[in-house]
VMD Tcl script that draws the C-alpha trace (Angstrom):
set ca {
  {68.65 -148.14 23.47}
  {65.55 -148.69 25.46}
  {64.58 -151.36 27.94}
  {64.15 -154.87 26.56}
  {60.72 -155.52 25.18}
  {59.05 -158.19 23.14}
  {56.05 -157.36 21.02}
  {54.22 -159.64 18.65}
  {51.30 -159.08 16.38}
  {49.33 -161.21 13.98}
  {47.63 -160.07 10.78}
  {44.90 -162.36 9.48}
  {44.68 -162.87 5.73}
  {41.91 -160.80 4.16}
  {39.85 -162.63 1.55}
  {38.76 -159.35 -0.03}
  {42.32 -158.72 -1.17}
  {43.52 -160.80 -4.11}
  {47.16 -161.81 -4.45}
  {48.40 -160.92 -7.92}
  {50.44 -163.61 -9.63}
  {53.00 -163.53 -12.40}
  {54.83 -160.81 -14.23}
  {51.77 -159.62 -16.14}
  {49.73 -158.95 -13.04}
  {52.75 -157.37 -11.40}
  {53.19 -154.98 -14.27}
  {49.49 -154.12 -14.17}
  {49.68 -153.33 -10.47}
  {52.79 -151.21 -10.87}
  {51.33 -149.29 -13.79}
  {47.78 -148.69 -12.70}
  {47.03 -149.31 -9.04}
  {49.64 -147.89 -6.65}
  {48.31 -147.84 -3.09}
  {49.21 -144.56 -1.43}
  {48.99 -144.00 2.30}
  {45.61 -142.49 2.98}
  {43.56 -141.85 6.08}
  {44.53 -141.93 9.72}
  {46.84 -144.79 10.60}
  {47.60 -146.13 7.11}
  {51.26 -147.17 7.13}
  {51.79 -148.21 3.51}
  {52.81 -145.76 0.80}
  {52.18 -148.25 -2.01}
  {51.58 -151.94 -2.48}
  {54.41 -153.51 -4.44}
  {53.94 -156.27 -7.01}
  {54.59 -159.85 -5.94}
  {56.20 -162.19 -8.45}
  {54.70 -165.38 -7.03}
  {51.64 -166.52 -5.14}
  {52.37 -166.25 -1.41}
  {48.78 -166.39 -0.18}
  {48.31 -168.72 2.78}
  {51.95 -168.58 3.88}
  {53.48 -167.26 7.11}
  {56.20 -164.72 7.83}
  {57.98 -164.16 11.15}
  {60.54 -161.40 11.68}
  {63.07 -160.93 14.49}
  {64.71 -157.52 14.66}
  {66.08 -154.91 17.00}
  {64.02 -152.38 18.92}
  {64.47 -149.20 16.92}
  {66.21 -146.29 18.61}
  {63.44 -143.94 17.43}
  {60.35 -145.49 19.08}
  {57.75 -144.29 16.58}
  {59.44 -146.36 13.87}
  {58.43 -149.66 15.49}
  {54.82 -148.53 15.84}
  {54.81 -147.75 12.14}
  {56.70 -150.91 11.15}
  {54.34 -153.27 12.94}
  {51.34 -151.71 11.22}
  {53.19 -151.70 7.90}
  {53.87 -155.44 8.17}
  {50.27 -156.10 9.18}
  {48.93 -154.18 6.17}
  {51.21 -156.13 3.84}
  {50.13 -159.40 5.40}
  {46.48 -158.48 4.97}
  {46.97 -157.40 1.37}
  {48.75 -160.63 0.42}
  {47.00 -163.23 2.54}
  {50.05 -163.83 4.75}
  {49.99 -164.45 8.50}
  {52.73 -162.26 9.98}
  {54.53 -161.95 13.30}
  {57.11 -159.35 14.33}
  {59.28 -159.63 17.44}
  {61.44 -156.72 18.58}
  {64.15 -157.21 21.22}
  {66.91 -155.04 22.60}
  {69.73 -154.52 20.12}
  {72.36 -155.92 22.46}
  {70.44 -159.21 22.63}
  {70.01 -159.69 18.88}
  {73.34 -161.45 18.11}
  {72.79 -164.05 20.83}
  {69.18 -164.57 19.75}
  {70.20 -165.11 16.13}
  {72.98 -167.49 17.20}
  {70.52 -169.49 19.30}
  {67.98 -169.80 16.49}
  {70.59 -170.81 13.93}
  {72.06 -173.29 16.39}
  {68.63 -174.81 16.96}
  {67.79 -174.84 13.26}
  {64.47 -173.13 13.81}
  {63.10 -169.68 14.42}
  {62.16 -166.57 12.48}
  {62.09 -166.34 8.69}
  {63.88 -162.97 8.67}
  {66.48 -162.01 11.27}
  {68.03 -158.55 11.30}
  {70.89 -156.88 13.15}
  {72.40 -153.39 12.95}
  {75.78 -154.72 11.83}
  {77.04 -157.37 9.46}
  {76.96 -160.97 10.75}
  {78.86 -162.59 7.89}
  {79.98 -165.43 10.15}
  {76.57 -167.04 9.58}
  {76.94 -167.22 5.80}
  {76.72 -171.03 5.68}
  {73.52 -170.97 7.74}
  {71.59 -168.45 5.65}
  {70.34 -168.20 2.08}
  {72.28 -166.56 -0.72}
  {70.19 -163.48 -1.50}
  {71.78 -162.58 -4.83}
  {68.43 -162.94 -6.60}
  {66.78 -160.59 -4.11}
  {69.47 -157.92 -4.48}
  {69.31 -158.25 -8.27}
  {65.53 -157.75 -8.23}
  {65.75 -154.72 -5.95}
  {68.44 -153.27 -8.19}
  {66.36 -153.89 -11.31}
  {63.50 -151.97 -9.71}
  {65.38 -149.13 -8.03}
  {68.86 -148.75 -9.55}
  {72.22 -149.46 -7.98}
  {72.60 -150.32 -4.32}
  {75.01 -148.14 -2.33}
  {78.52 -149.65 -2.51}
  {78.75 -149.44 1.29}
  {75.54 -151.46 1.64}
  {76.78 -154.04 -0.83}
  {80.11 -154.44 0.95}
  {78.29 -154.90 4.26}
  {76.32 -157.87 2.92}
  {78.36 -159.51 0.13}
  {81.27 -161.96 0.37}
  {83.60 -161.45 -2.62}
  {85.46 -164.68 -1.84}
  {82.38 -166.88 -2.22}
  {80.35 -164.39 -4.29}
  {77.42 -164.79 -1.91}
  {75.02 -162.16 -0.58}
  {74.62 -163.52 2.93}
  {72.45 -160.52 3.83}
  {70.14 -157.92 2.36}
  {71.19 -154.43 3.43}
  {68.18 -152.19 2.89}
  {69.48 -149.09 4.67}
  {71.65 -147.56 7.34}
  {71.92 -144.75 9.86}
  {74.82 -142.29 9.50}
  {77.24 -141.85 12.41}
  {78.16 -138.15 12.64}
  {79.79 -136.38 15.52}
  {77.23 -134.91 17.95}
  {78.48 -131.84 19.83}
  {77.11 -129.20 22.19}
  {77.61 -125.92 20.36}
  {77.52 -123.67 23.44}
  {80.35 -125.61 25.08}
  {82.54 -125.56 22.01}
  {81.76 -121.90 21.30}
  {83.02 -121.03 24.78}
  {86.17 -122.98 23.92}
  {86.57 -120.93 20.74}
  {85.23 -123.56 18.31}
  {81.62 -122.69 17.50}
  {81.53 -125.15 14.59}
  {82.76 -127.97 16.80}
  {85.91 -130.03 16.27}
  {87.04 -130.65 12.71}
  {89.98 -132.93 13.50}
  {91.06 -135.43 16.12}
  {93.64 -132.85 17.19}
  {91.01 -130.18 17.88}
  {88.79 -132.80 19.52}
  {91.58 -133.35 22.03}
  {92.47 -129.71 22.64}
  {88.87 -128.50 22.71}
  {87.57 -131.46 24.69}
  {90.32 -131.10 27.27}
  {89.60 -127.37 27.64}
  {85.86 -127.97 28.04}
  {86.42 -130.58 30.73}
  {88.93 -128.42 32.59}
  {87.08 -125.11 32.31}
  {83.41 -126.11 32.07}
  {83.40 -129.47 33.83}
  {81.80 -131.40 30.96}
  {83.38 -134.61 29.70}
  {83.52 -136.26 26.31}
  {81.66 -139.47 25.47}
  {83.69 -141.97 23.44}
  {83.30 -145.40 25.02}
  {85.93 -148.10 25.52}
  {83.72 -150.96 26.65}
  {82.03 -154.11 25.41}
  {79.30 -152.49 23.30}
  {78.77 -151.60 19.68}
  {79.25 -147.80 19.89}
  {82.70 -148.28 21.43}
  {83.65 -150.61 18.59}
  {82.52 -148.06 16.00}
  {84.48 -145.27 17.68}
  {87.65 -147.38 17.76}
  {87.23 -148.26 14.10}
  {86.75 -144.62 13.01}
  {89.77 -143.48 15.01}
  {91.94 -146.19 13.46}
  {90.85 -145.25 9.94}
  {91.60 -141.57 10.62}
  {95.15 -142.56 11.54}
  {95.55 -144.70 8.41}
  {95.17 -147.94 10.37}
  {92.87 -150.92 9.81}
  {92.24 -154.43 11.05}
  {92.65 -155.90 7.56}
  {93.81 -154.68 4.17}
  {91.79 -154.74 0.96}
  {92.88 -158.36 0.36}
  {91.73 -159.57 3.81}
  {95.20 -159.82 5.32}
  {95.58 -158.82 8.99}
  {97.41 -155.49 9.32}
  {96.31 -154.29 12.75}
  {99.81 -154.24 14.24}
  {101.13 -151.11 12.58}
  {102.66 -147.77 13.58}
  {99.34 -146.16 12.64}
  {97.35 -148.35 15.03}
  {99.90 -147.71 17.76}
  {99.51 -143.95 17.26}
  {95.71 -144.24 17.40}
  {95.86 -146.18 20.68}
  {98.26 -143.65 22.18}
  {95.93 -140.86 21.10}
  {92.91 -142.50 22.74}
  {94.84 -142.87 25.99}
  {95.63 -139.16 25.90}
  {92.02 -138.25 25.06}
  {90.78 -140.30 28.00}
  {93.26 -138.76 30.43}
  {92.43 -135.19 29.43}
  {88.77 -135.23 28.43}
  {86.92 -138.28 29.80}
  {86.13 -140.16 33.02}
  {86.40 -143.85 34.05}
  {82.72 -144.49 33.37}
  {83.51 -144.97 29.66}
  {84.99 -148.39 30.48}
  {81.67 -149.73 31.75}
  {79.21 -148.27 29.28}
  {76.43 -149.97 27.36}
  {75.20 -148.80 23.97}
  {72.76 -146.32 25.52}
  {75.26 -144.63 27.82}
  {76.68 -142.05 25.43}
  {73.14 -141.10 24.35}
  {72.07 -140.67 27.94}
  {75.13 -138.58 28.74}
  {74.45 -136.22 25.83}
  {70.73 -135.89 26.53}
  {71.45 -135.19 30.21}
  {73.73 -132.31 29.18}
  {76.85 -134.04 30.50}
  {78.72 -134.68 27.24}
  {80.54 -132.24 24.99}
  {80.84 -134.66 22.04}
  {79.80 -138.20 21.13}
  {79.77 -140.33 17.99}
  {76.19 -141.34 17.33}
  {73.26 -141.33 14.98}
  {70.61 -138.63 15.33}
  {68.56 -140.73 17.77}
  {70.04 -139.09 20.88}
  {69.26 -135.70 19.37}
  {65.66 -136.72 18.66}
  {65.31 -137.87 22.27}
  {66.70 -134.55 23.51}
  {64.33 -132.61 21.24}
  {61.43 -134.33 22.96}
  {62.63 -134.73 26.56}
  {65.25 -131.98 27.03}
  {64.48 -129.33 24.40}
  {67.04 -126.84 25.70}
  {69.79 -129.42 25.32}
  {68.37 -130.57 22.00}
  {68.56 -127.05 20.63}
  {72.26 -126.98 21.56}
  {73.18 -130.25 19.79}
  {74.79 -129.90 16.36}
  {76.58 -132.31 14.04}
  {79.90 -132.78 12.28}
  {80.97 -135.15 9.57}
  {83.77 -137.59 10.58}
  {86.72 -135.56 11.78}
  {90.12 -135.58 10.09}
  {93.16 -137.39 11.41}
  {96.78 -137.78 10.29}
  {95.72 -139.82 7.24}
  {93.80 -136.87 5.78}
  {90.26 -136.19 4.60}
  {89.90 -139.36 2.51}
  {90.39 -141.43 5.66}
  {87.87 -139.41 7.70}
  {85.26 -142.17 7.63}
  {82.55 -143.71 9.76}
  {80.88 -147.08 9.82}
  {77.12 -146.78 9.64}
  {75.90 -146.26 13.18}
  {73.36 -148.92 12.34}
  {73.55 -150.96 9.14}
  {70.30 -152.82 8.59}
  {71.24 -156.29 7.34}
  {68.39 -158.79 7.04}
  {69.17 -162.49 6.64}
  {66.94 -165.43 5.74}
  {68.10 -168.57 7.58}
  {68.26 -171.90 5.76}
  {65.45 -173.21 7.93}
  {62.97 -170.51 6.84}
  {59.71 -172.22 5.89}
  {58.63 -169.63 3.33}
  {61.74 -167.90 1.96}
  {59.88 -166.54 -1.06}
  {57.46 -164.77 1.26}
  {60.38 -163.26 3.16}
  {61.93 -162.00 -0.07}
  {58.66 -160.48 -1.24}
  {58.32 -158.58 2.02}
  {61.85 -157.19 1.83}
  {61.18 -155.94 -1.69}
  {58.01 -154.31 -0.39}
  {59.99 -152.62 2.39}
  {62.49 -151.17 -0.07}
  {59.64 -149.96 -2.27}
  {58.23 -148.07 0.72}
  {61.50 -146.71 2.07}
  {60.34 -143.13 2.04}
  {57.91 -144.15 4.78}
  {60.67 -145.94 6.71}
  {62.80 -142.82 6.53}
  {59.99 -140.50 7.55}
  {58.66 -142.70 10.36}
  {62.18 -143.06 11.80}
  {62.44 -139.26 11.90}
  {65.18 -139.40 9.24}
  {67.19 -142.04 11.12}
  {66.87 -144.63 8.30}
  {68.77 -143.79 5.11}
  {68.09 -145.92 2.01}
  {70.51 -148.40 0.44}
  {68.74 -147.70 -2.86}
  {68.82 -143.90 -2.98}
  {66.12 -143.59 -5.64}
  {63.52 -144.84 -3.16}
  {63.66 -141.67 -1.04}
  {63.96 -138.73 -3.44}
  {62.65 -136.44 -0.68}
  {65.62 -137.07 1.63}
  {67.85 -134.20 0.53}
  {64.99 -131.75 0.96}
  {64.09 -133.15 4.37}
  {67.69 -132.71 5.52}
  {67.65 -129.10 4.32}
  {64.35 -128.40 6.07}
  {63.86 -130.94 8.83}
  {60.14 -131.80 9.11}
  {60.67 -132.72 12.76}
  {61.37 -129.27 14.08}
  {65.12 -128.70 14.04}
  {66.26 -125.13 14.63}
  {67.79 -124.04 12.37}
  {65.81 -126.10 9.89}
  {68.97 -127.20 8.06}
  {70.70 -128.55 11.17}
  {70.86 -132.01 9.58}
  {72.23 -130.81 6.23}
  {75.67 -132.22 7.10}
  {74.12 -135.66 6.57}
  {73.52 -134.94 2.89}
  {77.06 -136.20 2.22}
  {76.77 -139.24 4.50}
  {76.90 -141.66 1.57}
  {80.37 -140.29 0.77}
  {81.90 -140.76 4.22}
  {80.13 -143.88 5.43}
  {81.97 -147.12 4.77}
  {81.64 -150.79 5.58}
  {82.71 -152.88 8.52}
  {86.27 -154.07 7.84}
  {87.21 -151.27 5.43}
  {89.32 -151.31 3.26}
  {88.43 -155.00 2.98}
  {84.93 -156.47 2.97}
  {82.63 -157.17 5.90}
  {83.69 -160.80 6.07}
  {83.10 -163.54 8.64}
  {86.22 -162.63 10.61}
  {85.21 -158.98 10.87}
  {81.68 -160.00 11.82}
  {83.03 -162.00 14.76}
  {85.55 -159.32 15.75}
  {82.84 -156.66 15.73}
  {80.73 -158.81 18.03}
  {83.61 -158.89 20.55}
  {85.36 -156.11 22.52}
  {88.75 -156.65 20.86}
  {89.13 -153.11 19.50}
  {87.78 -151.12 22.49}
  {89.76 -153.36 24.86}
  {92.88 -152.58 22.85}
  {92.22 -148.90 23.50}
  {91.14 -149.37 27.12}
  {94.16 -151.38 28.29}
  {96.50 -148.58 27.23}
  {94.22 -145.82 28.52}
  {94.02 -147.47 31.95}
  {97.74 -148.17 32.09}
  {97.27 -151.93 32.17}
  {99.59 -152.39 29.20}
  {101.77 -150.25 27.02}
  {100.13 -149.24 23.77}
  {102.54 -151.48 21.90}
  {101.74 -154.54 24.03}
  {98.02 -153.88 23.80}
  {98.17 -153.73 20.00}
  {100.19 -156.95 19.95}
  {97.56 -158.70 22.07}
  {94.80 -157.50 19.76}
  {96.79 -158.76 16.78}
  {97.03 -162.22 18.31}
  {93.28 -162.32 18.94}
  {92.51 -161.09 15.43}
  {94.90 -163.57 13.79}
  {93.20 -166.49 15.52}
  {89.80 -165.40 14.25}
  {91.02 -164.83 10.70}
  {92.74 -168.23 10.64}
  {89.54 -169.95 11.73}
  {87.38 -168.38 9.04}
  {90.04 -168.71 6.36}
  {90.04 -172.41 7.17}
  {86.28 -172.41 6.56}
  {86.87 -170.98 3.09}
  {84.89 -167.82 3.82}
  {87.65 -165.23 3.53}
  {90.59 -164.59 1.24}
  {94.04 -163.29 2.03}
  {96.64 -165.28 3.88}
  {99.47 -164.11 1.66}
}
mol new
graphics top color blue
foreach p $ca { graphics top sphere $p radius 0.5 }
foreach p [lrange $ca 0 end-1] q [lrange $ca 1 end] { graphics top cylinder $p $q radius 0.2 }
display resetview
């Protein structure tokens, strides 16, 4: 959510560092020589054992520009230190999140590019063009215990039994609300349901002149908001068996609700937003409520401290389907893939294992934005959320995120994050379904029917490729 930028750095292999080889050397390193972060600027908590000799190889990484800027400064140094320790020449390129899907598509289409590519959502549609990472997930699990089910379902295809991605973490997607505005409206703790979001949001806009910030445009935050609203109403794009079920009374009710929310609590700008717009609205003090990670709050802490002090958080709010359906997709789900053309796939796998082994640093250097897919790697997290080391007042402002693993689910829930859902989530099908009804371009029923047609075409294509189940 910053301007586009491209940064590269090279780490030269260091001859003074020896690459350990084999299980025996790995065990020795793990048992006797952990490398803890020491001194100014050291980015690595500990060096992790390598299971093969990767000295003299190269590693290039393409990933998104992190929404908490200090993370990328840390990450680049972290990669450089690993490259130096293992005799690997490394390169990291960060680009704007919105440009990542097209960049990955271009590289895969050309059959050349980076060894690791990473997006903040599942891209299962590239399964045939990337390596099966089952061995990598198994090794990480052997070292650190079970992977979060949500992370697994965002990177594993149950139809083909392939891990097309390696999900190492995620960012929760709570509600962000301005407490002073909601307190004036009689709801100091913010909205706890979609019903109170409507009544409170409408009152705040009418009486205090501050709008709400749920987008209905061609960007990822709008897609996440539409998905959460549908789940809260008991609706979904697909069922657990990967059959299309979007055209339902529950989806119709969700679309009708969003039209009402727009008419009473929002403004036309939500139809033209990019992924940064809701953040900017909140930080500028012009939003009563948005769905977002904590990155907007961190920005406000730094740039608009008075507004930052007024931002608080809610877990996903309850809809007609009850508390069990009050769910959110990860605001960012970090899924790394290794394309088939990668020159040194073993080197890429070794680095990803090293990243997971140092996830406490990733969490800390992202100012608690990054949550681990292997929870054992950040035992400090619960304490950090109770007493935020980055200056929240009160110190436990982020404590609501302690239950994020319980209410965060995968793209395509209750089914898996399959190729069809990956393509749908890269398109504005769901926010457009909401927007057409909100703008009066179609009835809610006709808009849902159009979305169903678009979704059916995508599912049929990928079912024909043998990448998804269902079809009953």
